[in-house]
C-alpha atoms as one frame of an Amber mdcrd trajectory, in Angstrom:
protein
   6.262  76.044 -41.673   6.919  78.427 -39.383   3.434  78.854 -36.682   3.412
  82.571 -34.304   1.467  83.530 -31.982   0.674  87.055 -31.355  -1.709  89.899
 -30.704  -2.668  92.974 -32.816  -4.544  95.638 -30.572  -6.935  93.358 -28.204
  -7.274  90.687 -30.522  -4.827  87.157 -30.187  -4.420  85.159 -33.224  -1.868
  83.178 -34.584  -0.511  82.431 -38.192   2.275  81.835 -40.603   5.275  84.029
 -40.580   7.128  84.113 -44.165   9.393  85.555 -46.058   7.592  88.698 -46.995
   5.933  88.762 -43.240   2.950  87.103 -41.088  -0.387  85.400 -42.461  -2.898
  85.235 -40.392  -4.291  81.840 -40.109  -6.567  82.542 -36.999  -8.695  84.744
 -39.006  -9.670  81.746 -41.064  -9.245  78.931 -38.626 -10.606  80.379 -35.263
 -13.989  78.676 -34.724 -12.436  75.633 -34.739  -8.572  76.201 -33.466  -8.794
  79.091 -31.304  -4.862  79.180 -31.096  -1.758  77.137 -31.570  -2.429  74.210
 -29.026  -5.622  73.797 -30.240  -4.119  73.575 -33.582  -1.960  70.681 -32.694
  -4.605  69.116 -30.070  -7.213  68.453 -33.079  -4.859  68.094 -36.074  -5.102
  71.262 -37.719  -1.325  71.367 -38.952  -2.154  70.105 -42.136  -5.477  73.109
 -42.801  -2.646  75.666 -41.081  -0.250  74.966 -44.198  -3.014  75.650 -46.631
  -2.253  79.031 -46.352   1.402  79.088 -46.486   0.993  80.752 -50.230  -1.162
  83.493 -49.045  -0.409  87.340 -48.714   1.046  88.525 -45.829  -1.477  90.051
 -43.610   0.968  91.817 -40.986   4.858  93.161 -41.128   6.612  91.728 -38.095
   6.708  95.313 -37.000   2.852  95.764 -36.349   2.068  92.872 -34.384   3.252
  91.996 -30.532   4.371  88.595 -30.829   3.124  86.406 -27.895   4.633  82.984
 -26.305   4.720  80.280 -29.239   2.432  78.644 -26.956   1.154  80.876 -24.698
  -0.883  78.571 -22.229   0.885  75.293 -22.217  -0.780  72.567 -19.801   3.107
  71.855 -18.687   6.501  73.115 -19.048   8.999  70.729 -18.726  12.428  71.900
 -18.258  15.761  69.944 -17.841  18.833  71.085 -16.354  22.234  70.234 -16.861
  22.168  68.758 -20.045  25.184  69.694 -22.028  28.609  68.351 -21.043  30.175
  72.407 -20.467  27.315  72.945 -18.461  27.989  69.653 -16.529  31.801  70.584
 -15.726  30.801  74.482 -14.621  28.475  73.117 -11.805  30.112  69.709 -10.690
  26.885  67.826 -11.661  27.189  64.231 -11.175  23.552  62.969 -11.490  22.728
  60.808 -14.697  19.322  60.727 -14.496  17.837  63.601 -16.254  17.450  66.645
 -14.072  13.869  68.593 -14.172  12.124  71.180 -12.778   8.938  72.727 -13.923
   8.365  76.543 -15.374   4.830  77.929 -15.079   3.067  79.358 -18.569   2.417
  82.800 -16.492   6.639  83.187 -16.515   6.826  83.595 -20.133   6.684  86.490
 -22.280   7.208  86.396 -26.452   9.664  87.370 -29.038  10.455  91.174 -29.395
   8.827  91.671 -25.540  10.653  92.973 -22.521  12.252  90.009 -20.226  11.624
  91.022 -16.750  14.315  91.401 -13.961  12.991  91.200 -10.871  13.354  93.443
  -8.282  14.695  90.975  -5.547  17.640  90.211  -7.460  21.188  91.212  -8.954
  21.681  87.553  -9.901  19.516  87.112 -13.388  21.424  84.885 -15.243  20.874
  84.076 -19.123  20.547  80.727 -20.511  19.695  79.855 -24.193  17.862  76.749
 -25.040  15.961  74.517 -27.797  12.446  74.074 -26.935  10.670  71.126 -28.310
   6.620  71.261 -28.607   5.000  68.043 -28.240   2.266  67.426 -31.134   0.266
  64.030 -30.132  -0.385  62.940 -27.218   1.153  59.734 -25.015   2.180  57.998
 -21.900   4.585  55.960 -21.862   6.258  56.360 -25.098   8.895  54.574 -26.091
  12.246  56.341 -27.341  12.118  54.821 -30.682   8.535  56.243 -31.137   9.185
  59.723 -29.352  10.101  62.003 -32.499   6.121  60.573 -33.393   4.640  62.953
 -30.772   7.064  66.042 -31.609   5.044  68.912 -33.486   8.235  71.373 -33.892
  10.751  73.398 -32.107  11.421  76.612 -30.936  14.047  79.090 -29.023  13.704
  79.748 -25.377  15.713  82.188 -22.768  15.119  80.185 -19.441  15.806  83.407
 -17.234  17.343  82.109 -14.248  17.065  84.287 -10.446  20.415  82.391  -9.112
  19.775  83.632  -5.431  15.923  82.134  -5.709  17.620  78.852  -6.478  18.624
  77.193  -3.635  18.647  73.687  -3.145  15.944  73.450  -5.847  14.844  75.228
  -9.165  11.456  76.142  -9.030  11.532  79.371  -7.204  14.274  80.793  -9.682
  12.516  80.119 -12.815   9.197  81.188 -12.506   9.313  85.094 -11.970   6.517
  86.488 -14.267   7.808  87.652 -18.091  11.498  85.536 -17.436  10.789  82.678
 -19.934  11.238  84.373 -23.289   9.728  81.663 -25.793   9.959  82.532 -29.807
   9.720  83.970 -32.679   7.912  80.875 -33.948   7.545  77.291 -33.891   9.234
  75.316 -36.413   7.526  72.202 -37.647   9.697  68.852 -38.016   9.684  68.504
 -41.643  12.243  71.313 -41.588  14.145  70.036 -38.694  14.572  66.370 -39.580
  17.455  66.177 -36.980  17.373  68.255 -33.890  20.614  67.105 -33.019  22.621
  68.879 -36.042  21.665  72.551 -34.834  24.077  75.079 -33.287  23.011  76.767
 -30.455  23.826  80.260 -29.401  23.343  83.135 -27.310  24.873  86.692 -27.200
  24.635  89.710 -24.493  24.928  92.948 -26.156  26.214  91.498 -29.881  28.601
  89.495 -27.808  28.340  85.737 -27.884  28.329  84.169 -24.276  27.295  80.610
 -25.376  27.972  78.733 -28.062  27.391  75.093 -28.490  25.327  72.297 -30.761
  22.694  70.163 -30.017  24.613  67.326 -30.739  25.923  67.607 -27.396  23.057
  66.905 -25.244  23.737  64.726 -22.598  20.072  63.534 -22.356  18.638  63.471
 -26.249  15.201  64.759 -26.992  13.886  60.947 -27.289  15.197  59.929 -23.764
  13.358  63.015 -22.319  10.029  62.325 -23.774  10.438  58.492 -22.847  11.693
  59.783 -19.270   8.980  62.017 -18.527   5.955  60.146 -20.721   6.928  57.352
 -17.929   5.329  59.751 -15.191   3.362  62.499 -16.725   0.992  62.373 -19.507
   1.779  64.453 -22.565  -0.540  66.477 -24.336  -0.468  68.589 -27.527   1.348
  72.350 -26.595   3.366  70.959 -23.831   6.779  72.003 -23.852  10.279  70.240
 -23.218  13.027  72.836 -22.910  16.178  70.475 -23.517  18.881  72.296 -21.157
  21.067  75.277 -21.866  25.128  75.140 -22.782  27.953  75.984 -21.142  29.079
  79.795 -20.238  26.316  81.174 -18.027  26.798  84.056 -16.124  27.071  82.926
 -12.716  29.541  80.426 -13.827  32.338  83.643 -15.415  34.829  85.558 -13.454
  33.768  88.020 -12.840  30.058  86.827 -12.783  27.904  88.188 -15.827  24.129
  88.782 -15.276  21.521  90.909 -16.985  20.722  94.106 -16.145  18.331  96.588
 -17.079  18.780  97.428 -20.875  20.532  94.860 -21.898  19.666  92.798 -25.192
  19.400  89.009 -24.834  19.252  86.821 -27.764  18.963  83.227 -28.401  19.898
  82.110 -32.140  19.294  78.145 -33.391  20.372  77.052 -36.654  17.239  76.548
 -38.785  15.166  78.391 -36.259  15.801  81.672 -36.043  16.999  84.630 -33.521
  14.850  84.974 -30.167  15.386  88.650 -29.290  14.556  90.538 -26.114  15.472
  93.423 -23.795  15.408  93.495 -20.531  13.902  95.862 -18.161  13.138  96.214
 -14.455  10.105  94.824 -13.106   8.643  97.785 -10.903   5.003  95.823 -10.343
   6.417  93.556  -8.168   7.470  94.864  -4.620
């Protein structure tokens, strides 16, 4: 099942992505489940699944995609989690490298990603996002998948010259993190560590790896994070980017206005965004 958040005009909703279009589930369930996060929080996945065979209400081009989870309570980002990336940056720390992204820094599939005016070092990072479906604190790795609702693609845009010694300032400019196109539930991805993950810049592949090569795997990350912070439905863990980022290329390859950036993950789909200049930030 593929769950998608979207807007039509001034109305926000959510639905199911099918081969023929988008079924507007929110139209039927909005009073009890206003959004996907609430749907996950209150055991609504089984109810949403009842609409899988409905005729579609919209074509993709008729709506605006929102971030898969528009307002997660928490977004945990994992850095340096692929061997090639660790080698590029000289990373030697054995514990997971974590930082936080704020919900208002996100945008949806096929929506603009904004390059901040303050930088000429705006970098791409394609990543697998894990969406939590069941609350927990102190979750053992052996039980971690019981707390996962599904997976999505993420383009974790990085303002490199604002990362300094820590990552937060370089990761939270508005509309720099693209999240989508949809959430694919775990029944369609029984093993998230067998998926190719690739990033394309203007049609050229710039990252190519497999989630099998994560240094810290999803169960370990959930156990580690939930040791110090309770996880709740709709929370997101962005699991790290493969090597091949623009900063470490010779010459560097940074995103510029008009570029098309795409993140493709096997069994999930392809997240696509055009880069625009953020003219609203002085």
